[in-house]
C-alpha positions in Angstrom: 0.0 0.0 0.0 2.8 2.5 1.0 6.2 2.6 -0.6 9.2 4.5 0.7 10.8 6.8 -1.9 14.1 5.1 -1.0 12.8 1.6 -1.7 13.5 -0.3 -5.0 9.8 -0.6 -5.6 9.6 3.2 -5.9 11.5 3.0 -9.2 8.5 1.5 -10.9 6.3 4.3 -12.5 3.4 1.9 -12.9 3.4 1.4 -9.1 4.2 4.9 -7.9 3.6 7.2 -11.0 6.1 9.0 -13.1 6.7 11.9 -10.8 7.6 9.7 -7.7 9.6 7.3 -9.8 11.8 10.1 -11.2 12.5 11.5 -7.7 13.2 8.0 -6.4 15.9 7.6 -9.1 17.3 11.0 -8.2 17.4 10.2 -4.5 19.2 6.9 -5.1 21.7 8.7 -7.2 22.5 11.3 -4.5 20.6 14.3 -5.9 19.1 16.6 -3.2 15.6 15.1 -3.1 13.5 15.2 0.0 12.5 11.9 1.7 9.0 10.6 1.1 6.4 7.9 0.9 4.0 7.0 -1.9 0.5 5.7 -1.7 0.7 3.3 -4.6 -1.5 3.4 -7.7 -3.3 0.1 -6.8 -4.9 1.7 -3.7 -6.8 4.2 -5.9 -8.4 1.5 -8.1 -11.7 1.3 -6.3 -12.1 5.0 -6.1 -11.4 5.4 -9.8 -14.2 2.9 -10.5 -16.6 4.8 -8.2 -15.8 8.1 -9.8 -16.2 6.7 -13.3 -19.5 5.0 -12.5 -21.0 8.3 -11.1 -19.6 10.5 -13.8 -22.2 9.6 -16.5 -25.1 10.3 -14.1 -23.8 13.3 -12.1 -21.0 14.8 -14.1 -17.6 16.0 -13.0 -18.7 17.5 -9.7 -20.7 14.4 -8.8 -17.8 12.1 -9.6 -15.4 14.2 -7.5 -17.8 14.3 -4.6 -18.2 10.5 -4.8 -14.4 10.0 -4.6 -13.9 12.4 -1.7 -16.7 11.0 0.4 -15.8 7.4 0.0 -13.5 6.3 3.0 -9.8 6.0 2.2 -8.6 2.4 2.8 -5.7 2.2 5.2 -6.2 5.8 6.3 -4.7 5.2 9.8 -1.6 3.6 8.3 -1.1 6.5 5.8 -1.6 9.0 8.6 0.9 7.3 10.8 3.5 7.1 8.0 3.0 10.8 7.3 3.4 11.7 10.9 6.7 9.9 11.1 7.9 11.9 8.0 7.1 15.5 9.1 4.6 17.7 11.0 3.7 19.4 7.7 3.5 17.6 4.4 3.3 18.2 0.7 0.9 15.9 -1.0 1.1 15.5 -4.8 -0.5 13.4 -7.4 1.8 11.0 -9.3 0.3 9.5 -12.4 2.0 6.9 -14.7 0.8 9.3 -17.5 2.9 12.2 -16.3 6.0 11.1 -18.2 4.3 13.0 -21.1 4.2 16.8 -20.9 0.6 17.0 -22.1 -0.4 16.1 -18.5 1.5 18.9 -16.9 -0.6 20.5 -14.2 -3.5 18.1 -14.8 -3.8 16.7 -11.3 -4.0 18.2 -7.8 -1.2 19.0 -5.3 -1.5 20.3 -1.7 1.1 21.9 0.6 1.2 22.5 4.4 -1.0 19.4 5.1 -1.0 18.0 8.6 -0.8 14.2 9.2 -4.4 14.3 10.3 -5.4 15.9 7.0 -3.6 13.4 4.9 -6.6 11.1 4.1 -8.5 14.2 2.8 -5.6 15.3 0.7 -5.1 11.8 -0.8 -8.8 11.7 -1.8 -8.5 15.2 -3.2 -5.6 14.1 -5.5 -7.7 11.1 -6.7 -10.7 13.3 -7.2 -8.7 15.6 -9.5 -8.8 12.8 -12.1 -12.4 13.8 -12.7 -12.0 17.6 -13.1 -13.2 19.0 -16.4 -9.6 19.7 -17.5 -8.3 16.2 -16.6 -11.4 14.6 -18.2 -10.9 16.5 -21.4 -7.2 15.4 -21.6 -8.2 11.8 -21.0 -10.9 12.0 -23.8 -8.4 13.6 -26.2 -5.8 10.9 -25.4 -8.4 8.1 -25.9 -8.4 7.1 -22.2 -11.6 6.1 -20.4 -12.2 8.3 -17.4 -10.4 6.9 -14.4 -8.9 4.0 -16.3 -5.4 4.9 -15.2 -4.9 4.7 -11.5 -3.2 7.5 -9.5 -0.4 7.3 -6.9 0.1 10.0 -4.3 3.5 11.3 -3.3 3.9 12.6 0.3 7.0 14.5 1.3 7.9 17.1 4.0 6.5 20.5 3.2 9.2 23.2 2.8 8.9 27.0 2.6 11.4 28.0 -0.1 13.0 31.4 0.1 13.4 31.1 -3.7 12.3 28.5 -6.2 11.8 27.9 -9.9 12.3 25.7 -12.9 15.4 24.7 -14.8 15.8 23.1 -18.2 18.8 21.8 -20.1 19.0 21.8 -23.9 20.5 19.1 -26.0 23.5 21.5 -26.6 24.1 21.7 -22.8 22.8 25.2 -22.2 20.9 25.5 -18.9 18.0 27.9 -18.5 16.8 28.8 -15.0 13.6 30.7 -14.1 13.2 31.8 -10.5 10.8 33.6 -8.2 10.9 34.6 -4.6 9.3 31.9 -2.4 7.6 28.8 -3.8 7.7 28.1 -7.5 3.9 27.5 -7.6 3.0 31.0 -9.0 5.5 30.4 -11.8 4.1 27.0 -12.7 0.5 28.2 -12.5 1.2 31.0 -14.9 0.6 33.9 -12.5 4.1 35.4 -12.7 7.0 35.4 -15.2 9.9 35.4 -12.8 13.5 36.2 -13.7 15.7 34.2 -15.9 19.4 33.2 -16.1 21.2 31.1 -18.7 24.4 29.2 -18.4 26.3 28.3 -21.6 28.2 25.1 -22.0 31.3 27.0 -20.9 29.8 27.6 -17.4 29.1 31.3 -17.6 25.8 32.6 -16.2 23.9 35.5 -17.9 20.9 37.2 -16.2 21.6 39.9 -13.7 18.2 39.8 -11.9 18.2 36.0 -11.5 21.8 35.9 -10.4 21.0 38.5 -7.7 17.9 36.6 -6.6 19.3 33.0 -6.6 23.1 33.5 -6.2 25.8 32.1 -8.4 26.6 29.2 -6.0 23.0 28.0 -6.0 22.7 28.4 -9.8 25.8 26.2 -10.1 24.2 23.6 -7.8 21.0 23.6 -9.8 23.0 23.2 -13.0 25.1 20.4 -11.6 22.0 18.5 -10.3 20.2 18.9 -13.6 23.2 17.9 -15.7 23.5 14.8 -13.6 19.8 14.0 -14.1 20.2 14.5 -17.8 23.3 12.4 -18.3 22.1 9.5 -16.1 18.3 9.4 -16.6 17.5 11.6 -19.6 15.5 14.2 -17.4 16.0 17.6 -18.9 13.7 19.6 -16.6 13.4 20.1 -12.9 11.5 22.1 -10.4 13.6 23.3 -7.4 13.4 25.2 -4.2 15.9 26.6 -1.7 15.1 26.1 2.0 18.3 25.6 4.1 19.9 24.2 0.9 18.8 23.3 -2.6 16.0 20.7 -3.1 14.9 19.1 -6.3 11.1 19.0 -6.1 10.4 17.4 -9.5 12.2 15.8 -12.4 10.9 15.3 -15.9 11.4 15.5 -19.6 10.1 18.0 -22.1 10.5 17.5 -25.8 13.3 19.4 -27.5 12.5 22.5 -29.4 11.8 21.7 -33.0 14.5 22.9 -35.5 13.6 26.4 -36.6 12.4 26.8 -40.2 13.6 30.1 -41.7 10.9 32.6 -42.3 11.3 33.7 -45.9 10.8 37.1 -47.4 7.3 37.4 -48.9 5.5 39.7 -51.3 2.7 42.0 -50.1 0.7 40.7 -53.0 0.1 37.5 -50.9 -1.8 39.4 -48.2 -5.2 39.1 -49.9 -4.5 35.4 -50.6 -3.8 34.9 -46.9 -6.9 36.8 -45.9 -9.2 34.7 -48.1 -7.5 31.4 -47.1 -7.7 32.1 -43.4 -11.3 33.3 -43.4 -12.9 30.6 -45.6 -13.7 27.0 -44.7 -12.1 24.0 -46.3 -8.5 23.4 -47.4 -6.3 26.5 -47.5 -4.9 27.5 -50.9 -1.7 28.7 -49.3 0.8 26.6 -47.4 0.6 27.4 -43.7 4.2 28.3 -43.2 4.1 30.7 -46.1 0.9 32.2 -44.8 2.6 32.7 -41.4 5.6 34.3 -43.1 3.3 36.8 -44.8 1.6 37.8 -41.6 4.9 38.0 -39.7 6.4 40.3 -42.3 3.5 42.5 -43.2 1.3 42.5 -40.1 1.4 44.5 -37.0 4.2 43.0 -34.9 4.6 42.6 -31.1 7.6 41.3 -29.3 7.0 38.8 -26.5 8.9 36.0 -24.8 9.3 32.6 -26.6 7.4 29.9 -24.7 7.2 27.0 -27.1 9.0 26.6 -30.4 7.3 26.5 -33.8 5.5 28.8 -36.2 1.7 28.9 -36.7 -1.0 31.1 -38.2 -4.8 31.1 -37.8 -7.8 33.0 -36.8 -7.7 34.5 -33.3 -9.8 32.9 -30.5 -10.1 34.7 -27.2 -10.2 32.1 -24.4 -13.5 31.9 -22.7 -16.5 29.7 -22.2 -16.8 28.8 -25.9 -14.3 26.1 -27.1 -12.0 27.3 -29.9 -12.5 26.1 -33.5 -9.8 23.8 -35.0 -6.6 25.5 -36.1 -7.1 28.7 -34.1 -4.6 30.9 -32.3 -5.8 30.9 -28.7 -5.2 34.2 -26.8 -5.6 34.8 -23.1 -4.7 37.4 -20.4 -3.0 34.8 -18.2 -1.1 31.5 -18.8 -3.4 29.5 -16.5 -3.6 25.7 -16.5 -7.2 25.6 -17.9 -5.8 26.7 -21.3 -4.3 23.2 -21.7 -7.7 21.8 -22.6 -8.2 24.5 -25.3 -5.0 24.1 -27.3 -5.1 20.5 -28.5 -6.3 21.5 -31.9 -4.7 25.0 -31.9 -2.0 26.4 -34.1 -0.7 28.9 -31.6 -1.1 30.2 -28.0 -0.5 33.8 -26.9 -0.8 35.1 -23.3 -0.3 38.6 -21.9 1.0 37.4 -18.5 2.9 34.4 -17.1 6.2 33.0 -18.1 7.7 30.2 -20.1 7.9 27.9 -17.0 4.1 27.7 -16.8 2.6 24.2 -17.0 0.4 25.3 -20.0 3.5 26.0 -22.1 5.0 22.6 -21.2 1.7 21.1 -22.5 2.0 23.3 -25.6 5.5 22.0 -26.4 4.4 18.4 -26.0 1.5 19.1 -28.4 3.7 21.0 -30.9 1.8 24.2 -30.4 3.9 27.4 -30.9 3.5 29.7 -27.9 4.5 33.2 -26.8 3.9 35.1 -23.6 4.2 38.7 -22.7 2.0 40.0 -25.6 -1.4 41.8 -25.0 -3.6 41.6 -28.0 -6.7 42.8 -26.1 -7.4 46.0 -28.1 -5.7 44.9 -31.4 -7.9 45.0 -34.5 -7.5 42.0 -36.7 -8.3 38.3 -36.6 -5.4 36.6 -38.5 -2.6 36.0 -36.1 0.8 34.5 -36.6 2.9 33.1 -33.8 6.7 32.6 -33.9 7.5 30.6 -30.8 11.3 30.7 -31.6 11.7 34.5 -31.5 8.7 35.5 -29.4 7.2 37.6 -32.2 3.4 37.7 -32.7 1.9 39.5 -35.7 -1.7 40.5 -36.6 -2.9 41.1 -40.1 -5.4 44.0 -39.9 -8.6 43.8 -41.9 -8.5 45.5 -45.3 -4.7 45.7 -45.4 -4.6 44.8 -49.0 -2.0 47.0 -50.7 
């Protein structure tokens, strides 16, 4: 029922989920990973069945209520194991599915949980399988609701003075994004944070991040991530500093696609793009060429690259209505709910949030170009091109035929 993060059984993602298995590998290899225990996936099976059976009759809310009101098996044992670990705990979902970035931020996590509250937190993690967002991702992935069981990772809760995300490229460049305190606001898309980059030669660039994190800690993050990359293939980590550096999560994001050069285009193609983008059926112009036209001749905005690629389509402002296929989704904030809106999108643009947000991790896994830091709220025009390599967004105004 319960597996210690330092036990060999914790290395099996089918048993403990991808998140816990990755940390177990790091812990065994000497990385600064907090101790922990895992409520194994098999324990959730009956609750997954209950939630799925109620879902068709009572919807998402009814399924979640059914899961959280069904007693937790072995609750006393789980509570005792948590009490032996720490007085305050972090409780996080750990799904076998989470080795794929399309599940980033899909399931629940809780911090500052007391041992007495552990049963409720575990049930809350299981219930998150039946949120609207998670159900949509399961549907789009061809997974029956609740068919994949969910483990729950329990570790001591820390209060970081600084935290963030780090990523290593195939070329060995390390990018770190950081915020004061817990990295949660960064991951949830509320803040952008500050960034530092270390080239393969070991030099850090990024004055604000260096001042916030410190060169020594940045070097420690780089060393830990380089170790995880070389030994396990993990190229991304979440981290926090609380009386030392702690690696809070390890994972893999797909590499950025190879940039395709944006060619010079003739303004004579503007009306062709306007007609192609605003009529149904197959487009009469190749999408990359259409994007090049909009990027060259449209109104340009400089943002922050968040997911590589180039896309063009009609703008859809995120809201209650689902976007049509092949739209560019725009939103004020890079919040997790956007993940369910971009599966068929050709681009994502947000005004706030930073590249470390979970929704951009999902975008990269789906191959959706994304840019943050651009406000299109008052811009006239519906044809939008997104260059996720350079962070440029362009809008083709109506009637801009030369």
